[in-house]
N, C-alpha and C positions, 0 to 999 in steps of 0.2 A: 437406314432401316429398310430391310428387304422384306417384301411381302411374300406370303406363302402363295404357291402357284394356284392357278385356277382349278376348281373341282371339275373332274371329268365324269360325266354321266355316260355309262356304257350301255348302249341299246343293243340288245341281242335281237336281231331281226329274225324271226322264225315264222315259217308258214307251212301248213300241212293241208293239202287238198284231199278230202276224202272222196275218191272217185273210183268207179268200177274199172277193172281192167280185165283183159282176156287171159285168165289163168284159173287154176283150181287148186284145192288142197293147201291153201296158205292161211293167212289170218283174216278175219272178217270184222267189219264194223257191226254195230248193233242193228243196223238196217239191212244187213246181209251183203254189203258190198265188200269186195276184196281190198284190203289195205295196200296202197301203192306208194312208191317213191315219187320223187319229183318228175321222173321220166315216164311215169305211167306204168312202169313195170311192177309186178307184184313184189311186196316185201317178202324176203325169204329168210326165215329165222333158222339158223343152223344150231340145233340143240346138241349138247354133249351129254350122253347118258351117264357119264361119270362125274359131271359137274356137281358141285355141292355149294350150299349156302356159305358165304364168307363171314368173317367177323367184320365189324365196322372198319377197323384199321386196315384189314386186308383189302376191303373194297376201296377205301380212299387211296391206298398205295397203288392199286390197279388203275384207278381212274387217272391219277396223276401221271402214270407211266404210259397210258394209252394215248396214241397220237391223233385220235379222231377229231378232237377239238381244234387241231391245227389246220384242218381242211377248210377250204373257202366255202361259204354259203353262196350258192349260185341259184338265183330264183328262176332264171329262164335261159334258153339257149341249148346247144347240143350237150353241154356238160352240166346240166341242171343237177343240183345237189341241195336238198332241203332238210328240214328237221327229221322227217321220216327216215331219210337215208342216214343221217347222223345216228339216230337211235338204232337203226338196223346194224350198222357197223359196230357200235359199242356193244350191242347184244352179242353179236357173233364173235367178236374179239374176246369178250368175257367168257363165253362158253368154251372157246378154244383154250383159254387159260385155266379152265377147270372151275369157273365161277358161274353158278346158276344165275341167269339174268332174265328179265322180262322186258318186253317192248310194250309201252303204254301209250294209248291214244286218249287225249283229253278233249272234251267238248266244253264250250263256254256258253254262258247265257247271252242271248241277244246277238249272236253272230253265227254264221255258218262255218267260219274258219275254225280249225282245230290245231292241235299241237301234239307232237310226239316226243316222248322222253323215255327214260329207262327206269325199271324198278328192280330192287334187290331185297331179298329177305335175309337180313343179317341175323346171325345167331345170338348176338348180344344187344343189338339196338332195334331189332324189329324191321319193319318195312321202311326202306329208304328210296327216295326218288332222286335220280341224277339227270341233269340236263347239260349236255356237252355241245349244244349247237353254237357254232362260231358266228359271232356278229361283226367280225373285224371289218368287213367291207362297208358296213353301215354305221360304224362308230367314228369318233373323232380320229383324225389321222395321227394325232400326236399323243394318243392316250397311253402308249407304251405297254399295252397289255400283252402278256405272253401266253396266258392260259385262259381258257373259256369254260373250264370245268366248274359246274355249279351244283349245289344241292337244292332241289326244288321243294318248296313248302306248299302242300296242297291240302285244302280243307273245303269240302263242298259248301257252296254258298259264300265263299270268301275269294278275294282276289288272288290270282296266281302270283307266287313269290319265289325268288331265287336268291341264294347267297353263295359267294365263291367258296369252294371247299377249304381254302386256306383260312377263311374267316371262321369256319366251323372247327378246323383243326386247332386254331389258336384259342378256342373257348373250352371250358371244362366239359368233359363228356358226361353230361347228366341228362335226365329225362327232359328237362325244360329246353335244352339246347336244340333238340330235334323237333320241338313242337312249333305250331304255327305262331303262337304268341311270341316266341323268340324272334321270329322273322319280323313280326309287327313292331316289336320293341327296337330291333336293329334299324328298321326303316325310319322310325321316329327319331332315334338317336342320330342317324345320318342327316336327317333334315335339320335337326337342331344344330348339328356341327356345321352344315352348309350355311345356315343363317348366321351363325357366329362368325364363320370365315368371311362371309360377305360384309358383315358389319366391321370386322377387323380391317379388311382391305380398304374400305371407305375411310376409316379412321386414319390409316397409314397415309392415304392420299392427302387428307386434311393436314396431317402433321408435316408431310414433306412440303406442301405449299406454304405452311406457316413459317418454316425455318429457311426456306429457299432464299438465298442472297442476303441473309441477315447474320449479324455478328452479335452474340450475347455476352455481356460482361459477367464473369464468374461471380456468383453471390448476389447478383441482382434479382429482383422479383421475377423478371421475365425469364432469366436463365433457370431459376428454380422451377418456374411453371413448365417450361418445355422439357426440363430434365425429368420432372415427375410424370409428364405425359409420356415421354419415351420409356420410362420404367414400366408404366402401366401397359404399354404396347408390348414390351418384352415379355411381361408376365402372360399376356394374352397369347402371344406367339408360342410360348412354352406349353400352355394348355392345349392349343390347337395341335401342336406337334405330338403331344401325348395321345390326344383323341385320334389322330391319323394313324398312329401306330396300333391303336386298339382296333380300329375299324377298317384300315386300309385306305389308300388314296383314291380308290374308285368305287363307285356304286353300280352294281350290275342290275340291269332291268331287261325284262323280256318284252317283246312286242305286245305280249298279252298281260303285262303287269297290271293293266287297268281293267282286265276282264275277270269276271266272276266265274269260278269253276262250276260247271253243271254236273259233270260226272267224269270218271276215268275208267278206262277198260284196260286191264293188263293181260297180255298174252305171254305165257311162259313157254 
């Protein structure tokens, strides 16, 4: 009996420092400071006057193809590159591709730290937030993750949430899928799955210890007992496999997943 692999919790480490820098005619925070990247240089949004609002499918296709999420998150040093820089590159790449994009700064309650993501006004699904910040350097080394493109779920007064865009693409495109309640339901479903998986793995360990080194006579009460036990575990494994296909093998979290959104400011 082989147990299912351990659950990987992917932590997207993101940090935005809202600091003033020596420049002008760029984008500003609510308190009048210029938005800057990790290196202290002003964020420069390159807007394309011919860019238009995309459909939701066009947006997802662009985000999947855009390589920004493959860049390393670097918190300090000469090559510093943080969420503000990720959002700047996604914005400028989208505009260059003819897609109107926004750079969005989020403030949270009870913390001075903020976060930067992107906003897109789709013509069929409305306002969509995208977070492409790469957390590879701060995640489990064996998580096997290839993409860090996520859809952000934002509701003032609620915790910041993200879901991988493949999780959204595999769900029915309806109003509910893009609402915060959908994220909350997915989070609960993932926690239920994780609890079920943990219980299953413990039961597998008990089963393996029970049968280790023993020989059971076919038809005996003991053989029937362990056979029924094994069948129950097989059924549980099938259920877990189905749930993993529905939800994916990883759960994406932001550094700010425990933070409550205070407000968000979009720069188009």
